Every structure is written in structure tokens, then in C-alpha cells.
PADONU-706620 format. One record per atom (N, C-alpha, C, O): residue number from 1; residue in one letter; x, y, z. Coordinates in steps of 0.2 Angstrom, whole numbers, plus 5000, padded with zeros to 4 digits. Layout:
# residues N
NUM;A;X;Y;Z
...
# end
This chain:
# residues 231
1;M;5260;5513;5640
1;M;5255;5508;5637
1;M;5255;5501;5640
1;M;5259;5497;5642
2;S;5249;5501;5638
2;S;5245;5493;5640
2;S;5243;5490;5635
2;S;5242;5493;5630
3;T;5241;5484;5636
3;T;5239;5477;5630
3;T;5235;5476;5628
3;T;5233;5471;5625
4;I;5231;5480;5631
4;I;5220;5476;5633
4;I;5218;5484;5626
4;I;5220;5490;5625
5;D;5213;5481;5624
5;D;5210;5483;5616
5;D;5207;5490;5621
5;D;5207;5492;5626
6;L;5204;5493;5613
6;L;5203;5503;5615
6;L;5195;5500;5619
6;L;5195;5502;5624
7;N;5189;5496;5617
7;N;5186;5495;5619
7;N;5186;5492;5624
7;N;5180;5492;5627
8;C;5191;5489;5626
8;C;5187;5487;5635
8;C;5190;5493;5639
8;C;5189;5494;5645
9;K;5196;5496;5635
9;K;5198;5503;5642
9;K;5191;5506;5641
9;K;5188;5506;5647
10;E;5188;5508;5636
10;E;5183;5513;5638
10;E;5177;5511;5642
10;E;5173;5515;5646
11;E;5176;5502;5641
11;E;5173;5500;5646
11;E;5174;5498;5654
11;E;5170;5494;5656
12;I;5179;5501;5657
12;I;5181;5502;5663
12;I;5183;5509;5665
12;I;5182;5511;5670
13;I;5184;5512;5661
13;I;5183;5519;5660
13;I;5172;5521;5661
13;I;5170;5526;5663
14;Q;5171;5517;5659
14;Q;5165;5520;5659
14;Q;5160;5518;5666
14;Q;5156;5522;5669
15;D;5162;5512;5666
15;D;5164;5509;5674
15;D;5165;5512;5679
15;D;5161;5512;5684
16;I;5172;5515;5679
16;I;5173;5519;5685
16;I;5168;5525;5684
16;I;5163;5525;5688
17;N;5169;5529;5680
17;N;5165;5536;5680
17;N;5155;5534;5682
17;N;5152;5538;5685
18;G;5153;5527;5680
18;G;5146;5526;5684
18;G;5143;5524;5691
18;G;5137;5524;5693
19;F;5152;5522;5693
19;F;5152;5521;5700
19;F;5152;5528;5702
19;F;5147;5531;5703
20;L;5159;5532;5701
20;L;5159;5539;5705
20;L;5154;5544;5705
20;L;5153;5548;5709
21;T;5151;5544;5698
21;T;5143;5548;5701
21;T;5136;5544;5702
21;T;5131;5546;5702
22;S;5138;5539;5704
22;S;5130;5535;5709
22;S;5133;5533;5715
22;S;5133;5527;5716
23;E;5136;5539;5720
23;E;5137;5538;5727
23;E;5128;5541;5731
23;E;5127;5539;5737
24;P;5125;5543;5727
24;P;5117;5542;5733
24;P;5115;5536;5732
24;P;5113;5533;5736
25;W;5116;5535;5725
25;W;5111;5528;5724
25;W;5113;5522;5727
25;W;5110;5517;5727
26;Y;5119;5522;5729
26;Y;5122;5515;5732
26;Y;5118;5517;5740
26;Y;5114;5514;5743
27;Y;5122;5525;5743
27;Y;5119;5524;5751
27;Y;5109;5525;5751
27;Y;5106;5528;5756
28;Q;5108;5523;5746
28;Q;5099;5524;5747
28;Q;5098;5518;5747
28;Q;5093;5517;5751
29;R;5102;5512;5744
29;R;5101;5504;5744
29;R;5104;5503;5747
29;R;5104;5497;5746
30;G;5107;5505;5751
30;G;5112;5500;5760
30;G;5119;5498;5756
30;G;5122;5494;5759
31;I;5121;5500;5749
31;I;5126;5496;5747
31;I;5135;5500;5749
31;I;5137;5506;5749
32;P;5137;5496;5751
32;P;5143;5499;5754
32;P;5147;5504;5746
32;P;5149;5500;5741
33;F;5149;5509;5746
33;F;5152;5513;5740
33;F;5157;5511;5738
33;F;5160;5516;5736
34;R;5159;5504;5737
34;R;5168;5503;5733
34;R;5164;5500;5726
34;R;5158;5498;5725
35;R;5171;5500;5723
35;R;5171;5494;5718
35;R;5179;5492;5717
35;R;5184;5496;5718
36;G;5178;5485;5715
36;G;5185;5483;5714
36;G;5185;5481;5709
36;G;5180;5480;5705
37;Y;5193;5478;5707
37;Y;5195;5478;5700
37;Y;5198;5471;5700
37;Y;5200;5471;5706
38;L;5200;5467;5697
38;L;5206;5462;5696
38;L;5209;5463;5690
38;L;5206;5460;5685
39;F;5215;5467;5689
39;F;5219;5466;5684
39;F;5225;5459;5686
39;F;5229;5457;5690
40;H;5223;5458;5679
40;H;5229;5449;5678
40;H;5233;5449;5672
40;H;5230;5452;5668
41;G;5238;5446;5671
41;G;5241;5445;5667
41;G;5249;5446;5667
41;G;5252;5448;5673
42;P;5252;5445;5660
42;P;5261;5443;5663
42;P;5264;5451;5665
42;P;5262;5456;5663
43;P;5271;5449;5669
43;P;5271;5455;5670
43;P;5275;5461;5662
43;P;5278;5460;5656
44;G;5274;5466;5664
44;G;5277;5471;5658
44;G;5270;5473;5653
44;G;5270;5476;5648
45;T;5266;5471;5655
45;T;5258;5469;5651
45;T;5254;5479;5650
45;T;5250;5480;5645
46;G;5257;5482;5655
46;G;5255;5488;5656
46;G;5247;5489;5661
46;G;5242;5492;5659
47;K;5248;5485;5666
47;K;5243;5484;5672
47;K;5242;5492;5676
47;K;5237;5495;5676
48;T;5252;5494;5679
48;T;5251;5499;5681
48;T;5249;5506;5678
48;T;5247;5511;5681
49;S;5252;5505;5670
49;S;5252;5512;5669
49;S;5243;5511;5665
49;S;5239;5516;5666
50;F;5241;5507;5663
50;F;5234;5509;5663
50;F;5230;5512;5670
50;F;5226;5516;5671
51;V;5233;5509;5675
51;V;5227;5511;5680
51;V;5231;5519;5682
51;V;5227;5523;5685
52;S;5238;5521;5682
52;S;5238;5529;5680
52;S;5236;5534;5676
52;S;5235;5540;5677
53;A;5234;5530;5671
53;A;5230;5533;5664
53;A;5221;5537;5668
53;A;5217;5542;5668
54;I;5222;5529;5670
54;I;5213;5531;5674
54;I;5211;5536;5681
54;I;5206;5540;5682
55;A;5219;5535;5684
55;A;5220;5540;5689
55;A;5221;5548;5686
55;A;5219;5554;5687
56;A;5223;5546;5683
56;A;5224;5554;5677
56;A;5217;5557;5675
56;A;5216;5563;5677
57;S;5212;5554;5670
57;S;5207;5555;5667
57;S;5203;5556;5674
57;S;5198;5559;5672
58;F;5202;5555;5680
58;F;5198;5557;5684
58;F;5204;5561;5688
58;F;5201;5566;5689
59;G;5205;5561;5689
59;G;5210;5567;5694
59;G;5210;5564;5700
59;G;5207;5567;5704
60;L;5212;5557;5702
60;L;5211;5554;5707
60;L;5218;5553;5706
60;L;5222;5552;5701
61;P;5219;5552;5718
61;P;5227;5550;5719
61;P;5226;5542;5720
61;P;5221;5538;5721
62;I;5233;5542;5718
62;I;5235;5532;5719
62;I;5236;5531;5724
62;I;5238;5537;5727
63;F;5236;5526;5729
63;F;5239;5524;5733
63;F;5241;5517;5733
63;F;5236;5513;5733
64;I;5249;5514;5734
64;I;5249;5506;5730
64;I;5252;5503;5735
64;I;5257;5506;5736
65;I;5249;5497;5738
65;I;5251;5494;5745
65;I;5254;5485;5742
65;I;5251;5480;5742
66;N;5261;5486;5740
66;N;5264;5483;5743
66;N;5260;5474;5743
66;N;5260;5473;5749
67;A;5257;5468;5742
67;A;5256;5464;5749
67;A;5260;5458;5746
67;A;5258;5452;5747
68;R;5267;5459;5742
68;R;5272;5453;5746
68;R;5277;5458;5753
68;R;5283;5457;5754
69;D;5274;5462;5756
69;D;5279;5468;5759
69;D;5280;5463;5766
69;D;5275;5462;5770
70;S;5286;5461;5766
70;S;5283;5457;5774
70;S;5283;5460;5781
70;S;5281;5457;5786
71;R;5286;5467;5780
71;R;5283;5473;5785
71;R;5277;5475;5787
71;R;5276;5478;5792
72;L;5271;5470;5780
72;L;5264;5475;5781
72;L;5262;5469;5786
72;L;5262;5463;5786
73;T;5258;5473;5791
73;T;5255;5468;5795
73;T;5246;5470;5793
73;T;5244;5474;5789
74;D;5242;5467;5798
74;D;5235;5466;5796
74;D;5235;5474;5798
74;D;5234;5479;5794
75;D;5237;5474;5806
75;D;5235;5482;5809
75;D;5235;5486;5805
75;D;5230;5490;5803
76;K;5243;5486;5803
76;K;5246;5494;5797
76;K;5240;5496;5791
76;K;5238;5501;5789
77;L;5239;5488;5787
77;L;5235;5488;5782
77;L;5229;5491;5783
77;L;5226;5495;5779
78;G;5228;5488;5790
78;G;5219;5491;5792
78;G;5221;5501;5791
78;G;5220;5504;5786
79;A;5224;5503;5795
79;A;5226;5510;5797
79;A;5230;5512;5789
79;A;5232;5518;5789
80;L;5232;5509;5784
80;L;5232;5510;5780
80;L;5227;5514;5776
80;L;5228;5520;5774
81;F;5222;5509;5775
81;F;5215;5511;5771
81;F;5211;5515;5773
81;F;5208;5519;5769
82;K;5210;5518;5783
82;K;5209;5520;5785
82;K;5213;5530;5783
82;K;5210;5535;5784
83;K;5217;5528;5781
83;K;5221;5535;5780
83;K;5221;5538;5774
83;K;5225;5543;5773
84;V;5218;5535;5769
84;V;5219;5537;5760
84;V;5213;5540;5762
84;V;5209;5539;5767
85;D;5212;5547;5754
85;D;5209;5551;5754
85;D;5201;5545;5753
85;D;5200;5539;5751
86;K;5195;5550;5754
86;K;5188;5544;5751
86;K;5188;5544;5743
86;K;5185;5539;5742
87;R;5189;5547;5740
87;R;5190;5547;5732
87;R;5198;5543;5728
87;R;5201;5546;5724
88;C;5200;5538;5730
88;C;5207;5539;5727
88;C;5207;5531;5722
88;C;5202;5528;5720
89;I;5213;5531;5721
89;I;5213;5524;5719
89;I;5217;5520;5724
89;I;5220;5524;5728
90;I;5217;5513;5726
90;I;5221;5508;5730
90;I;5224;5502;5724
90;I;5221;5499;5719
91;I;5230;5504;5726
91;I;5229;5496;5721
91;I;5234;5493;5723
91;I;5239;5497;5725
92;L;5232;5485;5724
92;L;5235;5481;5732
92;L;5238;5476;5725
92;L;5235;5473;5721
93;D;5248;5479;5726
93;D;5250;5475;5717
93;D;5253;5468;5726
93;D;5255;5466;5732
94;D;5252;5465;5718
94;D;5256;5455;5718
94;D;5252;5453;5724
94;D;5255;5452;5729
95;I;5245;5452;5723
95;I;5239;5451;5726
95;I;5239;5443;5727
95;I;5234;5440;5730
96;D;5245;5439;5725
96;D;5244;5430;5727
96;D;5249;5430;5731
96;D;5251;5424;5732
97;G;5254;5438;5733
97;G;5258;5435;5738
97;G;5254;5435;5745
97;G;5258;5436;5750
98;V;5247;5435;5745
98;V;5245;5435;5753
98;V;5245;5430;5756
98;V;5245;5424;5753
99;G;5244;5430;5760
99;G;5243;5424;5765
99;G;5249;5418;5765
99;G;5250;5412;5763
100;R;5251;5421;5767
100;R;5258;5415;5765
100;R;5258;5408;5767
100;R;5252;5406;5766
101;P;5260;5404;5769
101;P;5259;5397;5771
101;P;5263;5396;5779
101;P;5264;5401;5783
102;A;5263;5393;5780
102;A;5266;5393;5789
102;A;5275;5391;5787
102;A;5278;5387;5783
103;G;5276;5394;5789
103;G;5284;5393;5787
103;G;5289;5396;5782
103;G;5295;5394;5780
104;T;5285;5400;5781
104;T;5290;5403;5773
104;T;5289;5410;5776
104;T;5286;5413;5772
105;A;5291;5413;5779
105;A;5291;5419;5781
105;A;5295;5421;5780
105;A;5300;5419;5782
106;V;5296;5426;5776
106;V;5302;5433;5776
106;V;5304;5436;5781
106;V;5300;5438;5785
107;N;5312;5437;5782
107;N;5313;5440;5789
107;N;5311;5440;5793
107;N;5310;5446;5796
108;G;5308;5433;5797
108;G;5302;5432;5802
108;G;5298;5437;5801
108;G;5296;5439;5807
109;R;5296;5440;5797
109;R;5289;5441;5796
109;R;5281;5436;5792
109;R;5282;5438;5786
110;D;5278;5434;5791
110;D;5274;5433;5787
110;D;5270;5438;5784
110;D;5266;5434;5781
111;G;5269;5445;5783
111;G;5266;5448;5779
111;G;5257;5450;5784
111;G;5256;5451;5790
112;I;5254;5451;5778
112;I;5246;5449;5780
112;I;5244;5442;5777
112;I;5246;5437;5773
113;S;5236;5444;5783
113;S;5234;5437;5782
113;S;5229;5440;5778
113;S;5227;5446;5777
114;L;5226;5433;5777
114;L;5221;5434;5769
114;L;5214;5437;5775
114;L;5210;5441;5773
115;S;5214;5435;5778
115;S;5206;5437;5785
115;S;5209;5446;5785
115;S;5207;5452;5785
116;G;5215;5445;5787
116;G;5215;5454;5788
116;G;5213;5457;5782
116;G;5208;5461;5782
117;L;5218;5456;5775
117;L;5215;5459;5770
117;L;5209;5462;5769
117;L;5207;5468;5769
118;L;5203;5453;5770
118;L;5197;5454;5769
118;L;5195;5460;5773
118;L;5193;5465;5770
119;T;5194;5460;5781
119;T;5194;5463;5783
119;T;5196;5474;5782
119;T;5193;5479;5785
120;A;5200;5473;5779
120;A;5201;5481;5776
120;A;5200;5482;5772
120;A;5201;5488;5770
121;I;5197;5476;5767
121;I;5193;5478;5760
121;I;5188;5479;5762
121;I;5188;5485;5762
122;D;5183;5478;5764
122;D;5175;5474;5766
122;D;5174;5476;5773
122;D;5168;5477;5772
123;G;5175;5478;5778
123;G;5175;5474;5785
123;G;5167;5479;5786
123;G;5163;5482;5782
124;V;5169;5479;5793
124;V;5162;5483;5796
124;V;5163;5489;5795
124;V;5159;5493;5793
125;S;5169;5491;5797
125;S;5173;5499;5797
125;S;5175;5502;5792
125;S;5177;5508;5793
126;S;5176;5498;5787
126;S;5180;5499;5780
126;S;5179;5506;5777
126;S;5175;5509;5778
127;H;5184;5507;5773
127;H;5185;5512;5769
127;H;5181;5514;5764
127;H;5182;5510;5760
128;E;5177;5518;5762
128;E;5172;5520;5756
128;E;5172;5525;5752
128;E;5173;5530;5754
129;G;5172;5523;5744
129;G;5172;5530;5743
129;G;5177;5527;5735
129;G;5176;5530;5730
130;H;5182;5521;5737
130;H;5187;5523;5733
130;H;5187;5517;5727
130;H;5183;5513;5726
131;V;5190;5517;5726
131;V;5192;5510;5717
131;V;5198;5506;5719
131;V;5204;5508;5720
132;L;5195;5500;5721
132;L;5202;5495;5722
132;L;5202;5493;5715
132;L;5198;5493;5711
133;I;5210;5491;5715
133;I;5215;5487;5708
133;I;5215;5482;5710
133;I;5209;5482;5709
134;M;5217;5476;5713
134;M;5222;5474;5713
134;M;5223;5470;5708
134;M;5219;5467;5705
135;T;5230;5469;5707
135;T;5238;5465;5703
135;T;5238;5460;5703
135;T;5237;5459;5708
136;T;5238;5455;5699
136;T;5243;5447;5701
136;T;5244;5444;5693
136;T;5240;5445;5689
137;N;5250;5440;5694
137;N;5253;5437;5687
137;N;5251;5431;5686
137;N;5252;5427;5682
138;K;5247;5430;5694
138;K;5245;5423;5693
138;K;5237;5422;5694
138;K;5236;5418;5698
139;P;5232;5425;5691
139;P;5224;5423;5697
139;P;5225;5420;5697
139;P;5221;5421;5701
140;D;5227;5411;5695
140;D;5224;5403;5697
140;D;5224;5402;5704
140;D;5221;5398;5707
141;E;5230;5406;5707
141;E;5232;5404;5715
141;E;5229;5410;5720
141;E;5231;5412;5725
142;L;5221;5414;5715
142;L;5218;5417;5720
142;L;5214;5415;5725
142;L;5210;5412;5721
143;G;5212;5415;5730
143;G;5203;5411;5731
143;G;5198;5413;5733
143;G;5199;5418;5736
144;H;5193;5411;5732
144;H;5187;5411;5729
144;H;5185;5418;5735
144;H;5183;5422;5732
145;A;5186;5419;5738
145;A;5185;5422;5745
145;A;5187;5430;5743
145;A;5184;5435;5743
146;L;5194;5428;5741
146;L;5196;5435;5739
146;L;5196;5437;5734
146;L;5200;5442;5733
147;V;5192;5435;5727
147;V;5190;5437;5721
147;V;5181;5438;5722
147;V;5178;5441;5717
148;R;5177;5436;5726
148;R;5170;5433;5722
148;R;5171;5441;5724
148;R;5174;5446;5727
149;P;5161;5440;5718
149;P;5158;5446;5719
149;P;5156;5450;5719
149;P;5150;5450;5717
150;G;5157;5456;5722
150;G;5156;5461;5729
150;G;5163;5462;5731
150;G;5164;5467;5734
151;R;5169;5459;5730
151;R;5175;5460;5731
151;R;5178;5464;5726
151;R;5179;5470;5726
152;I;5178;5458;5720
152;I;5178;5460;5711
152;I;5171;5460;5709
152;I;5167;5456;5710
153;D;5171;5466;5704
153;D;5167;5468;5703
153;D;5168;5466;5694
153;D;5164;5464;5690
154;K;5174;5468;5693
154;K;5176;5465;5686
154;K;5183;5462;5683
154;K;5187;5466;5683
155;R;5185;5457;5681
155;R;5192;5456;5681
155;R;5194;5459;5671
155;R;5190;5459;5666
156;V;5200;5461;5673
156;V;5202;5462;5668
156;V;5210;5458;5663
156;V;5214;5457;5666
157;Q;5210;5457;5658
157;Q;5215;5451;5657
157;Q;5219;5455;5654
157;Q;5216;5459;5650
158;F;5225;5455;5655
158;F;5231;5461;5652
158;F;5238;5455;5647
158;F;5243;5454;5650
159;N;5238;5452;5642
159;N;5239;5449;5637
159;N;5248;5454;5634
159;N;5250;5460;5634
160;N;5253;5447;5633
160;N;5258;5450;5629
160;N;5255;5455;5622
160;N;5249;5455;5620
161;A;5261;5458;5619
161;A;5260;5463;5613
161;A;5258;5458;5609
161;A;5260;5452;5610
162;T;5254;5461;5602
162;T;5251;5459;5596
162;T;5257;5463;5591
162;T;5262;5467;5593
163;S;5256;5460;5584
163;S;5263;5465;5581
163;S;5258;5470;5580
163;S;5261;5475;5582
164;K;5254;5470;5579
164;K;5249;5479;5579
164;K;5252;5482;5586
164;K;5258;5484;5586
165;Q;5251;5482;5590
165;Q;5254;5485;5595
165;Q;5260;5486;5594
165;Q;5262;5492;5594
166;A;5264;5483;5594
166;A;5271;5481;5593
166;A;5273;5486;5588
166;A;5279;5489;5590
167;M;5270;5488;5582
167;M;5270;5492;5576
167;M;5267;5499;5580
167;M;5271;5504;5580
168;Q;5262;5499;5583
168;Q;5260;5505;5588
168;Q;5268;5507;5593
168;Q;5271;5512;5592
169;C;5270;5502;5597
169;C;5272;5506;5601
169;C;5282;5508;5596
169;C;5285;5512;5600
170;F;5285;5507;5592
170;F;5288;5508;5586
170;F;5286;5515;5586
170;F;5290;5518;5590
171;Q;5281;5518;5582
171;Q;5277;5522;5580
171;Q;5277;5526;5586
171;Q;5280;5532;5585
172;R;5276;5524;5592
172;R;5274;5531;5597
172;R;5285;5534;5598
172;R;5287;5540;5597
173;I;5288;5529;5599
173;I;5294;5529;5600
173;I;5298;5533;5596
173;I;5300;5538;5599
174;Y;5299;5532;5588
174;Y;5301;5536;5585
174;Y;5298;5540;5581
174;Y;5301;5545;5578
175;G;5292;5541;5580
175;G;5289;5543;5577
175;G;5285;5540;5572
175;G;5283;5534;5574
176;N;5282;5542;5565
176;N;5277;5539;5559
176;N;5275;5546;5555
176;N;5270;5546;5551
177;E;5281;5554;5556
177;E;5284;5557;5550
177;E;5281;5556;5543
177;E;5277;5560;5540
178;N;5285;5550;5541
178;N;5285;5551;5534
178;N;5287;5542;5532
178;N;5287;5536;5535
179;E;5287;5544;5527
179;E;5286;5534;5522
179;E;5289;5531;5527
179;E;5287;5527;5531
180;E;5297;5531;5525
180;E;5301;5527;5530
180;E;5301;5524;5534
180;E;5302;5518;5534
181;S;5298;5531;5539
181;S;5298;5527;5547
181;S;5292;5522;5548
181;S;5291;5517;5552
182;N;5286;5526;5542
182;N;5283;5518;5544
182;N;5284;5511;5541
182;N;5282;5506;5543
183;E;5287;5512;5536
183;E;5288;5508;5533
183;E;5296;5502;5538
183;E;5298;5496;5537
184;L;5299;5504;5541
184;L;5302;5500;5544
184;L;5296;5496;5552
184;L;5295;5491;5554
185;A;5294;5503;5554
185;A;5286;5500;5560
185;A;5286;5493;5555
185;A;5287;5487;5557
186;K;5284;5496;5550
186;K;5278;5487;5549
186;K;5283;5480;5549
186;K;5282;5475;5551
187;E;5290;5484;5545
187;E;5295;5478;5546
187;E;5296;5475;5553
187;E;5297;5469;5554
188;F;5296;5480;5559
188;F;5298;5478;5564
188;F;5292;5475;5566
188;F;5293;5471;5571
189;S;5288;5475;5566
189;S;5281;5474;5568
189;S;5281;5467;5564
189;S;5277;5464;5567
190;G;5283;5465;5560
190;G;5281;5458;5554
190;G;5288;5454;5559
190;G;5290;5449;5555
191;K;5290;5454;5563
191;K;5294;5451;5566
191;K;5293;5448;5574
191;K;5296;5444;5577
192;I;5287;5454;5575
192;I;5286;5449;5582
192;I;5279;5447;5582
192;I;5274;5450;5580
193;P;5281;5440;5583
193;P;5273;5437;5584
193;P;5271;5439;5589
193;P;5273;5443;5593
194;D;5264;5436;5588
194;D;5258;5439;5592
194;D;5258;5435;5599
194;D;5258;5428;5599
195;G;5259;5441;5606
195;G;5260;5436;5610
195;G;5268;5435;5612
195;G;5269;5431;5617
196;A;5273;5437;5609
196;A;5277;5431;5613
196;A;5282;5436;5616
196;A;5288;5435;5617
197;F;5278;5444;5617
197;F;5284;5448;5621
197;F;5280;5452;5623
197;F;5276;5455;5620
198;S;5283;5455;5632
198;S;5278;5460;5636
198;S;5280;5466;5631
198;S;5285;5466;5628
199;I;5275;5472;5631
199;I;5275;5477;5629
199;I;5281;5481;5631
199;I;5283;5485;5628
200;A;5283;5480;5637
200;A;5291;5484;5643
200;A;5295;5479;5639
200;A;5300;5482;5637
201;D;5295;5474;5637
201;D;5300;5471;5632
201;D;5302;5476;5626
201;D;5307;5479;5625
202;I;5296;5477;5622
202;I;5296;5481;5616
202;I;5299;5487;5618
202;I;5303;5489;5614
203;Q;5298;5491;5622
203;Q;5298;5496;5624
203;Q;5308;5496;5625
203;Q;5313;5498;5622
204;G;5307;5493;5630
204;G;5315;5492;5633
204;G;5320;5492;5627
204;G;5324;5497;5626
205;F;5319;5485;5622
205;F;5323;5486;5615
205;F;5323;5493;5611
205;F;5327;5497;5610
206;L;5315;5492;5608
206;L;5320;5502;5605
206;L;5321;5506;5608
206;L;5324;5510;5605
207;I;5320;5508;5616
207;I;5325;5513;5619
207;I;5332;5511;5619
207;I;5335;5516;5619
208;E;5335;5504;5620
208;E;5340;5502;5619
208;E;5345;5506;5612
208;E;5350;5510;5612
209;N;5341;5504;5608
209;N;5342;5505;5600
209;N;5338;5512;5596
209;N;5335;5512;5591
210;K;5339;5519;5602
210;K;5333;5524;5599
210;K;5337;5527;5593
210;K;5334;5530;5588
211;N;5344;5527;5593
211;N;5348;5532;5589
211;N;5349;5530;5580
211;N;5353;5531;5575
212;D;5344;5526;5581
212;D;5344;5522;5575
212;D;5337;5516;5572
212;D;5336;5510;5574
213;L;5334;5520;5569
213;L;5327;5517;5566
213;L;5330;5510;5564
213;L;5329;5505;5568
214;A;5333;5509;5557
214;A;5335;5504;5553
214;A;5337;5500;5555
214;A;5335;5494;5554
215;Q;5343;5502;5561
215;Q;5347;5497;5566
215;Q;5341;5492;5570
215;Q;5341;5486;5571
216;A;5336;5497;5573
216;A;5334;5492;5578
216;A;5328;5489;5576
216;A;5323;5487;5579
217;V;5328;5488;5567
217;V;5324;5483;5564
217;V;5328;5476;5563
217;V;5327;5470;5565
218;E;5336;5480;5559
218;E;5339;5476;5561
218;E;5342;5472;5568
218;E;5344;5466;5570
219;N;5342;5474;5568
219;N;5347;5467;5577
219;N;5336;5466;5581
219;N;5334;5464;5587
220;T;5331;5468;5577
220;T;5326;5462;5581
220;T;5328;5455;5581
220;T;5327;5452;5587
221;D;5330;5450;5575
221;D;5329;5445;5575
221;D;5333;5442;5581
221;D;5331;5436;5583
222;A;5340;5446;5583
222;A;5344;5442;5584
222;A;5342;5441;5594
222;A;5344;5437;5598
223;W;5337;5449;5594
223;W;5335;5451;5601
223;W;5331;5444;5602
223;W;5331;5441;5607
224;D;5327;5443;5596
224;D;5319;5440;5599
224;D;5324;5431;5600
224;D;5325;5429;5606
225;I;5327;5427;5595
225;I;5331;5424;5598
225;I;5334;5423;5607
225;I;5335;5418;5611
226;S;5335;5429;5608
226;S;5342;5430;5614
226;S;5335;5430;5620
226;S;5335;5428;5626
227;L;5327;5433;5616
227;L;5325;5433;5623
227;L;5323;5428;5625
227;L;5323;5425;5630
228;I;5319;5423;5616
228;I;5315;5419;5619
228;I;5322;5412;5625
228;I;5320;5407;5628
229;Y;5327;5414;5624
229;Y;5328;5408;5625
229;Y;5331;5410;5631
229;Y;5334;5405;5634
230;W;5331;5416;5633
230;W;5334;5419;5641
230;W;5325;5416;5647
230;W;5325;5413;5652
231;L;5320;5418;5642
231;L;5313;5417;5644
231;L;5315;5410;5645
231;L;5311;5406;5646
# end
């Protein structure tokens, strides 16, 4: 479950569909056949789950590359891009981890460089036909060269859950077959302030209390306070 609204979801789905069905148009105009997105927002807000939904919608395989993996070199990254299916989704996860400053290597390895990443994305012999989705919790730390138009065509912001989304999560887990469960869902959502918690936080709490709807609602006050202090 992701926290972006339905209109935004539909816009992204339509944009990807428009891209995937326009290959001749790109080649006739000499434009590289690629499409890039930046999904940004706090952890647990549904970035990866939305990518999974997109992939299922179009029947595309997903290839996930962790940009923070210190074992990944520029050469390995380039080789990975060349091996993926022509029509696929490539996720560059935690893209803010690219290009570590000198002296901050992990286990003696620096990981991929910014120049190596840019070459893999849109160098002379780079892969075409894919949908590239970069994810980050820290969009302000990304350099302009990485997210300029042509590399990133659209930005999508994911936020912590609203009270309404908390209610929808409650109903998805416990069902909404009767009046009692609907009333409990409303009571639960009334205790969840907009933007206070990620959808992953809320789902995790509800799963822990999966055997008792009323107890889940009753425990919400204590959970709110403990999680806020922990954060």
C-alpha cells in the first residue's frame, strides 16, 4: 500500500503506458527510448510497493540495484544494465548513497561513482527500453546532474499516511463487512494524526494486534506515544 493519492497513481500509470507504446516515435526522432522517475519520501511510505504494482500492471520484470552497496563498482553497474531485459523496470534504491566522499569507504570499497552511474544510465552505449525508478529518502542531497530532465522525467513524492489512509489500512487488514468493524476503523483513524506515521508503521502495529480489533484500537494511544518518542 502506497501513500500517494489515486490521481497521482493514475497519472504515473498512464505516463508509463504512453512511454511503452511509443517506441517508434522515439526512434524516428532520435530520442533515447528511456523514461526516468524519482520516488522520494520517508521510509515505509510505499515507494517499493507502488513499483511492484506498476510492474504487475504491465507484466514487466523488476531489477533492483542498491546504490549503497559498497561491493558494486562502476564496471559491475554497467554490466548489470547491459544484462537486463529490454522491457523492464530498473530500481536504483537509496540513490543518495552514490558517490561517497573521499575517506568514507565501506570495508575498503567506495562503491559506484556518480560518473559511473551517469554513464550506465544514459551513456553512448547505455541500455534502452526500460523504465528507471530512483528512490531516496533525501531528495535534497541529490545533485542536479543526476536528476536533471532527460534522466528524471517525473518526480513523485510519498508522504506519511493520512488519517484516511490509516482507516483504509485498518479495513484492508480487518475487513469492513459489518458496522462494528467500520466504527472501529473510524475510531482508530481518529487517533492517527495526518503525517505522523508511515503506512508501514501502521500496518506493522495492526498486524501485531491482528487477533483483536477492539484491542488494537485500545492500544493505539500507547503505541502513538511510544513511537513518537522513539522517532
